[in-house]
C-alpha positions, 0 to 999 in steps of 0.5 A: 651288610645285607647278610648282617641284617638277615642274621639279626632278623633271624636272631630276633625271630628265634628269640620271639619263638622261644618266648612264645614256646615257653608261654604256650600253656599260659596262652592256651589257658588264658585264651580259653578262660577269656572265651569261656567268660565271654560265652558264659556272659552272653548266655547269662541272658537265657532264662528257661523258666527252670530254677536259677541253679539249673539255668546256671548249670546249663549255661556253664555246660554249653559254654564248656562244650563250645569252647572245648569243641572250637579249641579241639578243632583248632588243635587238629587243624594245626596238626593237619597243617603241619602235614601240608606243603609249606608253599600251600600253607604260605599261599593260604595264609598270604591270601587271608592276609591280603584279602583282609587288607585290600578294600572292596572285599566283596570283589577281592575276597571271592576272586582271590580265593577262587583263584587260589582254588584254581591254582590248587587244581592246576597244581594237582593237574601238573603233579608228576604222580597224577595220571593223564585222566586226573591231569585233564579233570583238574586242569579242566576244573581250573579252566572252568572256574576261571571261565565262569568267574570272568564270564559272570563279572564281565556279563551285562547281567539279565533283563528282568524288567517288566515288559511294556504291555500293549494296553499301556502303550496303545492306551487312548487319551481323552484329548491327545495333542500332536507335537512336532519332534523337539529332538529334531535338529533346528535351522541354525548352523552350529559353531563351537569354541572353547574358553578357559585358562589357556594353561591346561596341562592335559587338554589342548582345548583348554590350552592353546585351543582357547578362543577366549581367555578367563582368569583363575578364581580363588575358591578357598573360602567356599570349601574346608581345607583338604589334607596337605597330601591330597592337595599336593597330589591334586596340584601335581596332576592339574598344576593348580589348587583350590586357590586358582581354579580355571573357568573352562568350558566348551561352547556350541552356539548358533551362527546367525544374528539375534539374541539367544538364550544361554544354557549352561551344562554342569557335569557331576562326579566321575573319575577326574581323569576321564573328562566329563564335560564333552559328554553333553555334546549331543545336547549342545549341538541340538540346542545350538541348532535351535537358537540357544547358546550352550556351554558345558562347564569343566569341573573335572578338577573337583571330581574323585581321583584314585586317592580321594573324593571330596564327598560333597564337601565341594558342593559350594565350590561347584555352585559358585563356579557356575555363577563365576562363569555367568559373570564372564558371559555378562562381560562378553555380551557387553564387550564389543569385539567378542564372538558373543557381543550383544548375542546373549539373552541374559534375561533367559538363562537355564542351568542344567546339571547331572548328578552332583552337577544337578545339586550344584545348579539348584544351589547356584540358582539359590546363591544367585539371589543372595547379597552375601555368602551365607557361610561368611557374611564378609564375602559380598555377592553381586550376581543377580542373574535372570535364571529362569529355568533349571534342569536336574538329571538324577540329582542326589539332593545331598544339600537338604540338611544345610539349612543355611542354604535352603534349596527352596525356590519360588516361580522357577521353571523346573525339569527333573529326569530320573531313571529307575535303573539308576545304580548310583542315585538309585532313589528318586531324590530329585522329587524333593526339589520338585516338591520344594519349588512353589508358585505364586498364584497366576505366575507363568512358571511350571515344574515337571518331572519324568521317571524313566523305567529302564534309564540308568545314571550314566547314559545321559552322558556319553563319557559315563555310559552304561557303567554307574559304579566304579571298579570293582562294583561295576562287575556286580551291577545288572545292566541287562535291562537298560535302554540303549544309550541312544534311546536314553539320550533321545528322551533327554533331547526330547524333554530338555529341548521341549522344556527350554522352548516352552520356558525360555522362548514361550513356545506353549505348544510343548506344554502338553508333552510336559504335562502328559508323556503320552502326547509323546508316545509317537516320539519316545522309546518304548518304555514305562514312564511316570510324570508329574506336572504343576504350574501357577494355575493349580488350585489345591483342595487337599495337599495333606501338608496342613495337619495330621487330621485325616478328616480335614483338607487344605482348602478351608471349609472342606472335609474328608470322609471314607468308608470300607477301607482297610487302610486310611492314614496320612503319611510322609511319602518315602523313597526306596532308600528309606531315609528319613527325608523321604519325598519331602511331602505328605499324602494319604494312604488308602487300601481296600480288600473287597469281598466280591461276593458281598453286596456291601457298598464299595469302599470310597474316599471323598472330599466334601466341598461347600460352595464358599470353598469351591468359589475359591478354586474357580472351577471352569467348564474348560478346567480339569480335576487333577490329583497325583497317585501311586500304587502302594501295593506290593502285589496288585499290578493294576490301579483302577477305580471310579471317580464320582463328581457330585453336584447339586443336580446329581452325580457323574461317575467315570472310571480312571481307565477311561483317562489313564492306564498307569504303569504296573509295579516297576520292579528293578534288580540292580545287582546280578546276584542278590547275596550283595544286600548293599547293591540290591538297593533296598526296596525294588519299587519306587513309589512315584506319584503320577499326575492325573488330569481329567477334563470336566468336559468328559463329565459334561459329555456323560451328563449334559446337566453337569456343572463344574461350578456346582461340585459338592463332592469328589469321591474315589470309589474302589470298585474296579479291583478287588484289592489294592493300596494307593497313595494320593496327593495334591487333589485340586482344580486347574 
């Protein structure tokens, strides 16, 4: 039977070759003619300025030369191939075919071709005709190639980050506040348990190890159907599909009496078989010891696998599942005999999400307020939980375009953590969520963000670690500059703990840290940081959202003037991935280039404030001037200028450096080699706004006659640096 098949194949191949041989001249003529026409057509757009017929003749001659040269080379290449050993030819052709078929060409093509060259060198080395010196040289070259290839792929890369300067790290603050370390363990002994389906195939903790049983939920209305093959493969692994998703979680809780705020953690996308939910144990243990009930939700079954990724089509399910978990917490709190009967403070709930989980918690907080599912009004919602705070760690903010679920929140406490060396969400997408959260005047809510220079995406989760990209991209990423994992997680512990203490327990002593990271320099790992902060006490004079007129301000009656600037325009603030949505807000770009030898007045940018407008923002001697700035230069590392407050009785001028020394340009090199443009992640510097708060008491100390209630003008005078460009946003008084 096998012999018969072999004969038939040989026969058909022979016939095919015979046909090709008969048509060889026609094939050559046809392909050359087609190539000539294509090249001639491409050249037809060339106009040298010579007469038309001359242009035509030039194009024709060049086309003939190109086609003739390529086909002549092909002919001699074929003749050369005939003289090469058939095994070598087979190896080269096979390599070309396999590298064309395999995905991840940036890894597979150079790797396989280098190993082909290595194999050729070894073959020469072991050839019987080679003398011993030749053998040694070629074998040495083959070994060297492999050492270099594998050393490059498995190395961490190089640390090309900007070293932290002593001037930055030891800068003086106007009113420093000492705070106790929020990352220190609390007073409560910590207990743990697991709840879930009790039928998990792979993990004992969600099988026989559960303490509380939950019922599976049908999530099919919240996601478009997936292909039958992919659905089958997922069902084969997990034992369930989208119509019967489990509600699994691991819980850390304080041992003791009382009612404790509830915190839910939601992981993001990762390989589904490398379970992500245990990765926040370091935070679960800490927060439980401080009197919080903490649950890390299992949504691994929605993560990517070797055969597919939902690519954000599952986000509604991720969010809805969070709310279904909260329903059980409400039930357990009101049911006698459960471990959490009467122990859950359902008036103080925080949702914390990482990566896609960060998007999910924001969506859940918005969905929580709806009476119906926005994509199908026939599905009623009855959630209405008291979600007071959300924390987003490196969110992709991919739901921005879904106008049916506008991720806008009012009076929601918010914390954003983002790393500059994040090789997954490499742009500061979470700033859009930060900008979309608004406060009603006087409301007791806050939002804050911390941009961490040498933090990556994965080290916030102990399972994910230092590798932000899957195979094979992980081999090309430069992780040499990263913070140590324990240092990055310490930052998370400090900020998340302080944020929860302040927003769920009312411990206002931690707000100075959330306002200004420098209050935590004695606690934080040595690195560069950029932070933002706002709350309901902020009164805005100019936020640059009202129009595109550079002479108008947000506060009615105020006007803007400038002089001596190279650049002065209001723009949409961009992110370093250059996508259109940018940072989701506008600001003013001002740039200057001073002639140091000139006696002309220094360039300035000023806001004039009439008395009627000033009274609307209630200036107080105990208050502050605030604004947000970012370095927009590609070369000037320092940002310093003078701030002048003019009143009816005079003016006081103070340099920015008296109050704040900003981080320099925080350049990143996310890939080991720059020939990989899609891994270099576009622009190396993210333009992140820094919140600056200057107390009026500093101006009063400089001039006792200064009265904040008489301010007529706020002026930024660019007299400290010869050149520069900065972005300014949200100028006001608090």
